[in-house]
N, C-alpha and C positions, 0 to 999 in steps of 0.2 A: 504494500498499500505505497504510494507515494504522498497522498494527502490525508490527512486525520479524517476529513470529511466521509473519505473512502471506508477507512476502518469502522466507521459510527456507521453507515450505512451498510456493511456488511453482516455487522452484528445484527443491527435492528431486522435484516430479513431475516437472519436464522433467527432469531427471536422470534418474530411473527410467525414462522414456519413452524417452529416447534411448538408454540401455543395452538397452531390449529391442530397440529398431529394429537397433540393433548387433549383436546376436545374429544378425540375419540378414545379416553381411556387408558392411552398409551402414555407412560411415565417418559420423560423426555430430560435432557439433559444439555444444556449448553456450558462447555468449560471454556473460559477465557483467560489466557496465563498471557501476562504484559512482563516481559524480562527487562530490566530496568536499563540496559544498551539500547532498548529500543525505543520505549516510553518515555524514557528519561530526558530525552531530546527536546528542546521548548517546543519545539514546531508539530511535537506529536502529542503535547499534553490536553490540547482539546479532543484529540481521539477518547482518552480517557475519560474526562469530564464530560463527553458525550454521551457516553457507552453507559457509563452510571445513570445519567438522566433518563436515558432511555430505559435503564433497567428499574429505574424508580417509579417511571411513569406506569408500570405493570407491577408494581410491590404485591397487590390485593391477588395477582393471580400466580405469581412464582415465590420460590423459596430461594433468594440469596443465602448462600452457603459456603464454607471455607469447605476446602478438603476434606479435612478431620471430621467436620460436621456429617459430610454426606458417606464419610467411611463407616461413622458412628451408628448413622441412620441405616446403612447398608446390615450392619451386624446385628442391630437390633429387629431389622427384619428378618433374617433369615434363625433367628432363634425360636 
């Protein structure tokens, strides 16, 4: 992604697709990893803030979790 908005658009499109699939009863996972070497560049900070805003706009429909939280939920589900 050259421009920050391209990354925001990509993640937003993925989120919308996964939300639609989740409506059919299928659990979905959107994993966003940001390496400091990439997102730590000044011109890329708007991507991070834009993605966080997109996620926040859907907060009532999604679970925002750390990897450790996801692992704990998985372990609890299989017990």
